[in-house]
C-alpha positions in Angstrom: -55.3 -36.6 -19.3 -51.8 -38.0 -18.9 -51.1 -40.1 -15.9 -49.2 -38.1 -13.3 -48.8 -35.0 -15.5 -52.2 -33.4 -15.3 -53.8 -31.5 -18.2 -52.0 -30.9 -21.4 -51.2 -27.1 -21.6 -51.9 -24.9 -24.7 -49.6 -25.4 -27.6 -47.8 -22.3 -28.8 -45.0 -21.6 -31.2 -41.6 -21.2 -29.7 -40.1 -17.7 -29.4 -37.3 -17.9 -31.9 -35.0 -15.1 -33.2 -32.8 -15.6 -36.2 -29.1 -15.2 -35.7 -29.0 -12.3 -38.1 -31.5 -10.4 -35.9 -29.6 -10.7 -32.7 -27.7 -7.4 -33.3 -31.1 -5.6 -33.2 -31.8 -6.6 -29.6 -31.0 -4.2 -26.8 -31.2 -5.2 -23.2 -31.6 -2.3 -20.7 -29.2 -3.6 -18.1 -26.8 -1.2 -16.4 -23.9 -1.6 -14.0 -24.6 -2.7 -10.5 -23.2 -0.5 -7.7 -23.2 3.0 -6.2 -24.0 6.0 -8.3 -21.1 8.3 -7.6 -22.1 11.1 -10.0 -22.3 11.8 -13.7 -19.7 11.7 -16.5 -19.0 14.4 -19.1 -22.0 13.3 -21.2 -24.3 13.5 -18.2 -24.7 9.7 -17.9 -24.8 8.1 -14.4 -21.3 7.0 -13.2 -21.6 3.8 -11.2 -18.9 2.3 -8.9 -19.2 -1.4 -8.2 -18.1 -1.5 -4.5 -19.5 -4.9 -3.5 -17.4 -7.6 -5.3 -16.6 -11.2 -4.7 -12.9 -10.5 -5.1 -10.6 -8.1 -3.2 -11.1 -4.5 -4.4 -8.7 -1.7 -3.4 -9.6 2.0 -4.1 -7.5 5.0 -3.4 -9.0 8.5 -3.4 -6.6 11.5 -3.5 -9.1 14.1 -2.5 -11.3 15.6 0.1 -13.3 14.3 3.0 -16.6 15.4 1.5 -16.3 13.0 -1.4 -15.3 10.1 0.8 -18.2 10.7 3.1 -20.7 10.8 0.2 -19.3 7.5 -1.1 -19.6 6.0 2.4 -23.2 7.1 2.8 -24.3 6.0 -0.6 -22.6 2.6 -0.1 -24.5 2.2 3.2 -27.7 3.1 1.4 -27.2 0.0 -0.8 -27.4 -2.2 2.3 -23.6 -2.7 2.8 -21.9 -2.1 6.2 -19.2 0.6 6.3 -16.4 0.5 8.8 -14.4 3.8 9.1 -10.9 3.7 10.4 -10.0 7.3 11.3 -8.0 9.5 13.6 -10.6 12.2 13.5 -13.8 10.5 14.6 -15.5 13.9 15.3 -15.9 14.6 11.6 -17.4 11.2 11.0 -19.8 11.1 14.0 -22.6 13.0 12.2 -22.7 10.9 9.1 -22.4 7.7 11.1 -25.5 8.7 13.2 -27.5 9.7 10.1 -26.8 6.6 8.1 -29.1 3.6 8.4 -32.1 5.2 10.0 -30.9 4.4 13.5 -29.2 1.0 12.6 -25.5 0.7 13.1 -24.5 0.4 9.5 -21.6 2.9 9.7 -19.1 2.2 12.6 -16.1 4.2 13.6 -12.8 2.7 14.7 -9.4 4.0 15.9 -6.5 3.7 13.5 -5.2 0.1 13.6 -8.2 -1.1 15.6 -10.7 -2.3 13.0 -11.9 -5.7 14.0 -12.7 -8.5 11.5 -15.9 -7.6 9.7 -17.2 -11.0 8.6 -18.0 -9.8 5.1 -20.1 -12.1 2.9 -22.3 -12.0 -0.2 -25.3 -11.2 2.0 -23.4 -8.7 4.1 -20.8 -6.9 2.1 -18.5 -4.4 3.8 -16.6 -1.2 2.8 -13.7 -0.2 4.9 -12.9 3.5 4.7 -9.4 4.4 5.8 -9.1 8.0 6.8 -5.7 7.8 8.4 -3.9 10.9 7.1 -1.0 11.4 4.7 0.9 8.2 5.7 -1.7 5.5 6.6 -0.2 2.4 8.3 -0.7 -0.9 6.7 -4.3 -1.9 7.4 -5.1 -4.6 10.0 -8.2 -5.5 7.9 -7.3 -6.0 4.2 -9.5 -6.2 1.2 -11.1 -9.6 0.6 -14.1 -11.2 -1.0 -17.1 -8.9 -0.5 -14.9 -6.5 1.5 -13.6 -3.5 -0.4 -11.1 -0.9 1.0 -11.2 2.8 0.2 -8.1 4.7 1.4 -8.3 8.5 1.5 -5.2 10.6 1.0 -5.6 14.4 1.3 -2.7 14.9 -1.1 -0.1 12.9 -3.0 2.2 11.7 -0.2 5.2 9.4 0.0 2.7 6.5 0.6 0.9 7.2 -2.7 3.1 5.2 -5.1 2.6 2.0 -3.0 -1.1 2.5 -2.6 -1.6 3.4 -6.3 0.3 0.3 -7.4 -2.0 -1.9 -5.3 -5.3 -0.2 -6.2 -7.8 -1.5 -8.7 -9.2 2.0 -9.0 -7.8 5.5 -8.2 -9.7 8.7 -7.8 -7.8 12.0 -8.1 -9.4 15.4 -7.3 -7.8 18.8 -7.7 -4.0 18.7 -7.0 -1.1 21.0 -7.6 0.7 21.1 -11.0 3.6 19.2 -9.4 1.3 16.5 -8.0 -0.5 16.3 -11.3 2.8 15.5 -13.1 3.6 12.8 -10.5 0.1 11.3 -10.7 0.2 11.3 -14.5 3.4 9.4 -14.4 2.3 6.9 -11.8 -1.1 6.2 -13.5 0.2 6.6 -17.1 -2.4 9.2 -17.9 -2.5 11.1 -21.2 -0.8 14.4 -20.9 -4.0 16.4 -21.5 -5.7 14.5 -18.7 -2.8 15.1 -16.2 -2.7 18.8 -17.1 -6.4 19.2 -16.3 -6.0 17.9 -12.7 -5.0 21.3 -11.2 -8.1 23.0 -12.7 -10.8 20.6 -11.5 -13.7 22.1 -9.6 -15.0 21.0 -6.2 -16.9 17.7 -6.5 -15.0 16.6 -9.7 -12.9 13.5 -9.6 -10.9 11.7 -12.2 -11.6 8.0 -11.6 -9.0 5.9 -13.4 -7.0 2.8 -13.9 -3.6 2.9 -15.5 -3.9 4.6 -18.8 -7.6 5.1 -18.7 -9.9 7.5 -16.8 -13.2 9.3 -16.6 -14.1 12.6 -15.1 -17.1 12.4 -12.8 -19.0 15.2 -11.1 -20.5 14.3 -7.8 -23.5 16.4 -6.7 -24.8 16.1 -3.2 -28.4 15.3 -2.7 -30.5 17.6 -0.5 -30.0 15.3 2.4 -26.3 15.0 1.8 -25.8 18.7 1.5 -27.8 19.3 4.7 -25.6 16.9 6.5 -22.2 17.5 4.9 -22.4 20.9 3.4 -21.6 21.8 -0.2 -19.0 19.9 -2.2 -15.4 20.9 -1.3 -11.9 19.7 -2.1 -10.2 21.1 1.0 -11.6 20.5 4.5 
């Protein structure tokens, strides 16, 4: 017995790995976030929506993809505030999310109240405000990301793309593909592929780098939103 310390525990050798053996270790740790689909190799593609720093995302694409992202973000425990001029198309997903809890709320354009985002209560603001969304009353901040949906490349797109940490581009016209390629500094082959993308396929990219991701709806999502589509 040692005074104040109780019994002496069993003595065992320390777990030691030589420096030369470190490269042989592999830790099965993946990205943290929302699974938005799979990449060209069939691996899960994960979008880290909840971040301690401001995070702006612009999606040039369809309503279906934006709604899937909102539902999957809500499923992680985050709150979703939707700023929209067409509340009728968001009413069904808002009711279905959260199992009766109000985790997806709808707001008129320019009427999103402060959300009080925190590490324990992260927020995603989805802005579905048409081709020329006004400047948001609620901006991105710590633990509050903003996803802006543009149906097509509009005059507002250059400003939004410059301020975005991540951009998603779905099927667009050849002219829009050329413009997006120049704004995002995409390789020529990547920009030329944009007019040929299938429904549910999105190029998620930063300037000069991108990954094609296929989003498949789950049985529940398909029952609620229908099949993947680019045009509403």
